[in-house]
N, C-alpha and C positions, 0 to 999 in steps of 0.2 A: 505496500499500499503506499501509495508516494504521500509524504505530510503535508503537499497541494492539491491534492483531489479533492480534499473539502473545498477548498477555495476554488475551482474548475466546477463545484458542481452545486456551488451556491448560487442560486439563480432568481430567488423572490425579488432580489430589488430592481437584476433588469424587467421582471414581467413585472411588476409594480409602474415603474417608470413609461414601460412600453403603454399602459392603462390610462398613465394620466392620473397616478392614487400611488407616488410617492411623496411622499410629505417633509423629507431628511435631506439637509445640506442645505438647505434656500440656500443661495446667496444674497443678503440683503445692497441693493446697490449704495443706500442713501440711509441716514435717519435726520429728523427734524423733530424732534421732544415725541409724542406717543406715534409719530407717521413714520413707516419706511415705505422703500423703493424696493418693487421684488417683478425683477422683468419688465423694468419701466411704470409700473403702475403702482400708482399711492395708496397704502394702505393703510387702516387702522392696527395700531400692536395692541393683541391684550394676550399676548404666548411671552410676555417678558417678566423679569422680576425684578428691574427697576421699580421699587415700590414706594419710592420715596421721591423719584422723579431727577435725580439727582448726577445723570450722568451725561445731560449737556447746562449742570448749573454753570455758571460766570465762574464761581470764586472757584472751582474745582477745572475746569478747562486750563483758566489763568495757572494755580497749582502745579499740575500736569505739564505745561511751557515752559512755566518756571526751571523745572527738577530738569529735564531736558536740556537745557542750556547752559545748570552750573552742574551735572552729574553728564549728561550724553543719555548713551538713551539704552545701556545696559549696564551689566556690573562684570561680565562676562568672569565670572568664579561663583564659590559657593559663601555661606556666611562665616562658615569654621575657618576659612583662610581668608580671603582676598576681598570677601563680596560683602562685609558689612560697612553701609557708612554709617552717616551718623542721622539721618532721617530714618532709618530701623530702629534705631533704636529710642529716637523721639516716639513713632508712634507706636510702639511698643507698652510704652510708658500710658501711653497716651490710654490706649487700650484696655492696661490693670486700673487706670483710674476710673475712666467711665462704667468698666466691668464690676465695678468695685473688689479687685482681687489681688492679690499682691505683687503678681507678674502676669505676663502674658509670652508670648514668643510668636512671631509671624515665619510661617513658612510659604513657597510659591503659589501654591494652589491648593482648594480647599479638599482634595480627592489627595492629597498629600498630607493635612496638614490630621486630618483621620488615620493614614497608614503612619505617616509619625506615633503617634498617639499609645496607639492599640499595642502597635507589633514591638513597641519599646519597653512598654511597662507589663504588657502581660507573659511572664514567662512559666519555664514548665512546673507543672503543678498549679498552676494560678487557673480562674473559670473566669471567661468574658460571656456575659448575659444580654443579651440585644434582642428588641421586638423586634418579629419577623419582617417588619416593612422598612426597616432600616434600610439608609442611603445606599449604596453599592460600595459607596467606599468604604464604606463601615464592613460592608460583606466579606470585602478584599480585605479588609486591614487582618481583620480575621483572622484568614486564609494564611499569613504571614507570623500569626504567633507559635509559640512553641507550647502555647496553654492548651486548657477545655473548653472548647467553644456549643453554648447553650444558646436556645433561642425561642421566645414563648410567644404565644400568638398574640396576634395585635391589639393593644391597651386591654391584653385581657389580666387583669392584675391577680385573680386567684392563680393564673395558672403560675405566672412569672412567682407566687409563691410556692407553688409546688417545688419549679424548679429551683429558687435558693435550698430548701429546706431538704433536697434530695442530694446538697452540697455538703463537704468535707468545712464543718465548721473553723478547724482552723487553717483552711489555705485561703490567699487571697483570692478575693472577689471582685469585678466589679462589671455594672448596669451601664448597657449605653443603649442611648434610647436617641432618637428625633423629636427635639420640642414641638416643629411643625415638623408632622409628614407632607411631603415636596408634590405629590400626587392627589391626594382629598382633600386635604388642609386643613386636615383634624388636627388637634391637642394629646398630647402625652396627658395621660393620666397623671402627671409628677406629684404631685402630694402623693398622691398612694406609694410612686415607686420610692420617694423619701422614706416614708414611713416601714417600707420592709425594707430597704436597702438598708435603714439600721439596726431595725430587729434581726439582721442575719450581716450582720458587720460587712458590709459591701459598700466601693466607693461607687459614687455615682458620675457620669461625663453626660451630657446633655450637647448630644450635634444639634444647636442653633441655629443652621444655616438661612431659614427662613423666620425666625422668630428676630433676631435682633435686628432694629431699627423699628420693628413693625409692633412687636407684640412688650407690655409693660408700658408705666407711665412716661416713662423715661426711656423710653426703647430699650431696654436692655434686654429683654427678650421674655421668651418663655419662663424663668426663674423667678424674674419680677413680676412677670403676671400674676403669680399662683403664690410668693409671697415668700418664696423658699429657697432663696438664694445666698445663705450661711449655709446651707442644707447639699448643695452641691457641688462637689470635690472640684470638676474640669467642666469648661464651659469652652466649646468649639464652633468656631466661626466661620464665614466665608468672606471675602472684601467682595464678592462676584452679585451679590442680591441688594441691599439697601444701599452698601459702603460703596455699589456703585464701578469698581475697580479689580484688579484678578489676585488671588491670594486667599491666605487663609490662618486663623491663630487659636491660639488655646489661651485660656488664661485658669491660674491656681493660685497656689501656692508657690513661694518660690522657688523652694528647695524641688518641688515637683517639677515646675518647668527646666528649673539648671539642670533636675535630670534628663528631659526629655531630650532639650537646649546640646546636651555632650554625647548621646546615645542617638538619638534618631540619624533614620542612615535616609528618610526621605527630604531631611533640612540639611544634613551633611554634604552627601552627595548631586545636590543636586545646585543650580543656579540661583540666587536669592535675586527678588522682588524685583522687575527693574524701576528706578526712579522714578518715572513719569504715574506707576502704581504706589508708590509707596507714598507723595505727595497725595494723591489723590484720594487716596482711604484716609492723612487727615485730617486735610479737608471735612469729607463726609462727615466724617465722626464730631469733627464740631459741628456743623449743623445738622445732624442728628440730636445735638443737647441745647441748641440754640433756636432751633426752629420746631415746636414742637405741635404748633398748625397744620404743620405733614402731616404727621402721626392723627390728629383728628380728621384733614380733608379725607385720608388713605381709607378710615373708617367710617365717614360717612357715602362714600365711592361704595366701597361691599355691602353695604346692606341695601344700597340702592338695587345693587347688579343682585346680589341673593335673591332680594324680593321679587327683583323682574323676573329673573329666570324661571321661579315658584310661576310665580305668575303664569307664563305661560306656560305652564305644567311640564317645563324639566326636572328632570332630580336631579339634585346637588349636592346628594347624599350630606355626610356628614362635618363640613367643612366649617367653621369658626376662624378664618382667617383671609384674608383679599385672594387670595387661591381658590376659585370656586369651578369645581369641574363641574363639568352637564354629562352624565353620564349615559350613554345610550344602549351600552349591553353589549354587543357584536362586534366584531372587528369592521365587517363592509360597512355597517351601521356608520360607525366611528366615520370610516375614512371618506367614506359619501357626503358626511355632511360637514368633514373638515374642506372637501375639495370646492363643495357651492359658497361655503363663506368662505374664503381663497378667493373665488371667483367673482363676491361679491365685495371685495374690498375687507374685507376682515383677514389679521394674523391671526390664528390660533393654534394649539398644537392636539393632533388626537394621541392619545395614550392607549397603550392595546397589551397584551402579557406579553411577556411578565412582569410588567413595572407594574400590574393593577391584576387584581384575580381575573379569572378566567370567568365569562360572562360581564364585568364590570369594565369595560374598553368607553373612554370618556374623552372630551372634548375637553381641554386642559386651559381655562382661561384666569388670568392673575392681572394685578392693577397696579395702577398707580397714582400716585397725588395727582399728578399734573392732568389724569381724565377730563377733558369737558363735558360738559353736560351735552352739550352736543355729539361728542365721540359716543358717549356709553349710550344714547338714545338712539346711534345709527348701528351699534352692537345689538341690542335687545331688537331692535328693527330686524336687519339681518335675519337671526336664530329665531323669527317670527314667521319668516318669511321659509327662511331653508327649509327650518325644521316641520311645516306643514306641508309644503311642497315633496319632502323625503318622506310623508307622513308617521314620522317620528313622534310630533304636537298631533293634538287636534287644532 
């Protein structure tokens, strides 16, 4: 068997392209606010994680340009050797202060952040316990550990306790959950995770990629939202959502962060975050703290769109966040609705198994604080028209 046989036998993508039903790797030619240009056609973007609308904020763009002028476009080295700039340190101090933790450490991507944390901390004899619907980066990170990996049913606290109670009480344990689940938009039952983790002497790590900037009075995420910040040991976040940049970080006790810093292969053997991305993150963290009205507007938009979809007869699932899924059931229906919306000038993301359970294929929509009423009304009108035409709604 030739190792490349599977490559030549993979034809699903080509067939989908031939049918005009291929939604992935779409080249966006231009971005202006919440409007994007695809194949020369302007579309309303409701498929981005730009929750606070900061990707083209004048202050953020100015910071990125100034960083390029001062440092160049790249570091050409790892943080461990020549790739640490003074602004990397400034960003980490700012993140630690913002998250109310002793220290923070920035990685080049969110994916690497989870790999670095989990593969470094979970050793032989240790156990990592995750929700079954955690992000792929957590799943892959667990595969890299020398410890035991356990998964509990999604947000099922009885199953979590069953798992924790079965483990060696003297062994190291860490429960890893998403704060906001990225496809369905629901929240982890974090208070109960905290209660059970304390009961069974497990540490807690929350991947709050989609929560930071959005959840909590100050935007510190799911832990703040539930009032359990002091009980969560490690908070992971990304810069590619509300922070409108590229990279990731972990915040926690200084000794733990120092250990990760000196042993995480994902950090030591990767080039550090580019100057423009670092400067962008610094500027956006400032804005998150000084412009709370953005969060308020985002939540007003979220309420409007969720109630609007439900009034049309769509199933929006268990979402409690600006991620609003439109659950249509089978793959074919999801792709047909996606294509119909695309033709109507609405940019969305179809999501099928294994990203969601079988029979739960959906159109993932997500919103920004800068969406206008006119844009939102246009999106709802398009979903009504396309949904009725395809007989997904009545």
